[in-house]
C-alpha positions as CSV (number, residue, x, y, z in Angstrom):
1,M,6.4,-0.6,-19.6
2,A,8.4,-3.7,-20.4
3,E,10.8,-3.5,-17.3
4,V,7.9,-4.3,-14.5
5,A,8.5,-7.0,-12.5
6,A,6.0,-10.0,-11.6
7,R,6.3,-9.5,-7.9
8,E,8.3,-7.1,-5.6
9,T,11.3,-8.3,-3.9
10,D,10.6,-9.8,-0.6
11,Q,11.7,-7.9,2.5
12,I,12.7,-8.1,5.9
13,R,11.1,-5.4,8.0
14,T,12.7,-4.7,11.8
15,V,9.7,-3.6,14.3
16,K,10.8,-1.8,17.0
17,G,9.3,-2.1,20.4
18,P,9.6,-1.3,24.1
19,K,13.1,-0.4,26.0
20,I,14.4,-2.9,27.2
21,T,13.7,-1.7,30.8
22,A,10.3,-1.6,30.1
23,A,10.5,-4.9,28.9
24,Y,11.9,-6.7,31.4
25,A,11.5,-6.8,35.1
26,A,14.7,-6.2,37.3
27,D,14.9,-10.1,37.7
28,G,14.6,-10.7,33.8
29,T,11.2,-11.7,33.6
30,P,9.2,-10.4,30.6
31,T,6.5,-7.9,31.4
32,R,3.3,-7.1,30.4
33,A,4.8,-4.7,27.6
34,L,6.8,-7.2,26.0
35,E,4.6,-10.0,26.4
36,G,1.8,-7.5,24.4
37,F,4.5,-6.6,22.2
38,A,5.1,-9.9,21.1
39,R,1.4,-10.7,21.1
40,S,1.0,-8.0,18.6
41,Q,3.9,-8.7,16.3
42,G,2.3,-12.6,16.0
43,V,5.9,-14.0,17.4
44,A,7.0,-15.8,20.9
45,V,8.2,-13.8,23.4
46,A,12.1,-16.0,23.0
47,A,11.6,-14.9,19.2
48,V,12.2,-11.1,20.4
49,L,15.7,-9.5,20.0
50,K,17.3,-7.1,22.0
51,D,19.5,-4.4,20.9
52,D,21.3,-1.5,22.9
53,S,18.5,0.3,24.0
54,N,15.2,-1.6,22.7
55,V,13.6,-4.9,21.8
56,Y,12.8,-5.8,18.5
57,V,11.2,-8.5,16.3
58,R,12.5,-9.2,12.3
59,K,9.4,-9.9,10.3
60,E,9.9,-11.4,6.6
61,E,7.2,-10.0,4.3
62,A,6.5,-11.5,0.5
63,G,6.9,-9.0,-2.1
64,G,3.3,-8.5,-3.2
65,A,2.2,-9.6,-6.9
66,A,2.5,-6.8,-9.6
67,P,-1.3,-5.9,-10.3
68,E,-2.2,-5.6,-6.4
69,V,1.0,-3.5,-6.0
70,L,0.5,-1.4,-8.6
71,A,-3.8,-1.1,-7.8
72,D,-2.5,0.2,-4.4
73,V,0.0,3.2,-6.3
74,L,-2.6,3.7,-9.2
75,G,-5.0,4.5,-7.1
76,K,-3.0,7.0,-4.8
77,V,-1.9,8.5,-8.0
78,V,-5.1,9.6,-9.5
79,T,-6.9,10.8,-6.3
80,G,-3.5,12.7,-5.6
81,L,-3.6,14.6,-8.7
82,R,-4.7,17.9,-8.1
83,A,-4.9,21.2,-10.6
84,T,-5.5,25.0,-9.3
85,K,-9.5,24.7,-9.7
86,N,-10.7,21.4,-8.5
87,M,-14.6,20.1,-9.2
88,R,-16.5,17.7,-7.0
89,W,-19.1,15.2,-9.1
90,N,-20.7,12.1,-7.5
91,D,-18.3,11.4,-4.7
92,P,-17.6,14.6,-2.1
93,Q,-14.0,13.2,-1.4
94,L,-12.9,13.0,-5.1
95,S,-12.1,16.2,-6.7
96,F,-10.2,16.6,-9.8
97,S,-10.1,19.2,-12.7
98,R,-11.9,17.5,-15.1
99,P,-14.5,14.7,-14.9
100,I,-13.4,10.8,-14.2
101,R,-15.5,8.6,-16.5
102,W,-13.2,5.7,-16.7
103,L,-10.3,4.1,-15.7
104,L,-7.7,1.9,-17.9
105,A,-5.1,0.0,-16.2
106,L,-3.6,-3.0,-17.7
107,W,-0.7,-5.3,-16.4
108,G,0.2,-6.9,-20.2
109,T,-3.3,-8.2,-20.7
110,D,-4.5,-8.5,-17.7
111,V,-6.5,-5.5,-15.8
112,V,-4.9,-4.3,-12.4
113,P,-7.6,-3.9,-9.8
114,V,-7.6,-0.3,-9.5
115,A,-10.6,1.5,-7.7
116,V,-10.9,5.0,-7.1
117,S,-14.3,6.1,-5.6
118,T,-17.3,4.5,-7.5
119,L,-14.7,3.8,-11.0
120,A,-13.1,0.5,-11.3
121,A,-10.5,-0.2,-14.0
122,G,-11.4,-1.9,-17.1
123,R,-10.1,-3.1,-20.2
124,T,-11.9,-0.4,-23.0
125,T,-11.3,3.5,-23.2
126,R,-13.1,5.9,-25.5
127,V,-12.6,8.7,-27.7
128,L,-14.3,12.5,-27.4
129,R,-17.5,12.4,-29.6
130,D,-16.4,14.9,-32.2
131,A,-12.6,13.1,-32.9
132,R,-12.2,13.1,-36.2
133,V,-10.5,10.5,-38.5
134,R,-7.8,12.3,-40.8
135,S,-5.9,11.3,-43.3
């Protein structure tokens, strides 16, 4: 695919915290709930924002590189493939309609680091034993 970007776009994620009534005491001081929320998000209590009913923080998340993002997505795709009859091999957690013997995943010339069960992606594939070249 020629249209895959090298990186994901950066995102701003809003993380909702406790209700304002639980976040601040009657005198307006931060409660342990607010302090714990801020600590869990890695921000100072002063950086926590308020809306009508809750406190929240906005976190900037840098987009991941294409190979790492693709590795996660492709791993989920492979493990999510199902047929009406599935078999299991070496790994009881992995079932598939036919044996999976290798994975091929490339992004340009780089191997996408996909790992499913005991299989890791590489840059080679194989053909069937009885495949014949016909002219």
